C-alpha positions in Angstrom: 6.5 -5.0 -1.1 6.6 -3.1 -4.4 4.6 -5.6 -6.4 1.6 -6.0 -4.2 -0.7 -3.7 -6.3 0.4 -5.4 -9.5 -0.1 -8.9 -8.2 -3.7 -8.0 -7.1 -4.5 -7.4 -10.8 -2.6 -10.5 -11.9 0.2 -8.4 -13.3 -2.2 -6.3 -15.5 -1.5 -3.0 -13.8 1.5 -0.7 -14.5 4.3 -0.6 -11.9 3.4 2.9 -11.0 -0.1 1.9 -10.0 1.3 -0.9 -7.8 3.7 1.6 -6.3 0.9 4.1 -5.5 -1.2 1.3 -4.1 1.6 0.2 -1.8 2.3 3.8 -0.7 -1.4 4.2 0.1 -1.5 1.0 2.2 1.7 2.0 4.0 0.2 5.4 4.8 -3.0 3.7 6.1 -0.9 1.3 8.3 1.1 4.3 9.6 -2.1 6.1 10.5 -3.3 3.1 12.5 0.1 2.9 14.2 -0.2 6.6 15.2 -3.7 6.0 16.4 -2.7 3.0 18.5 0.2 4.9 20.0 -2.2 7.7 21.1 -4.6 5.3 22.8 
């Protein structure tokens, strides 16, 4: 989902910001997955 960050700002953000946003979300989701696996 490379365009999630850009779509949140209605296309006003650069692609790099959208990419960083997506990467951050993916990292957070992965962190939750690791936490759930440890429980």
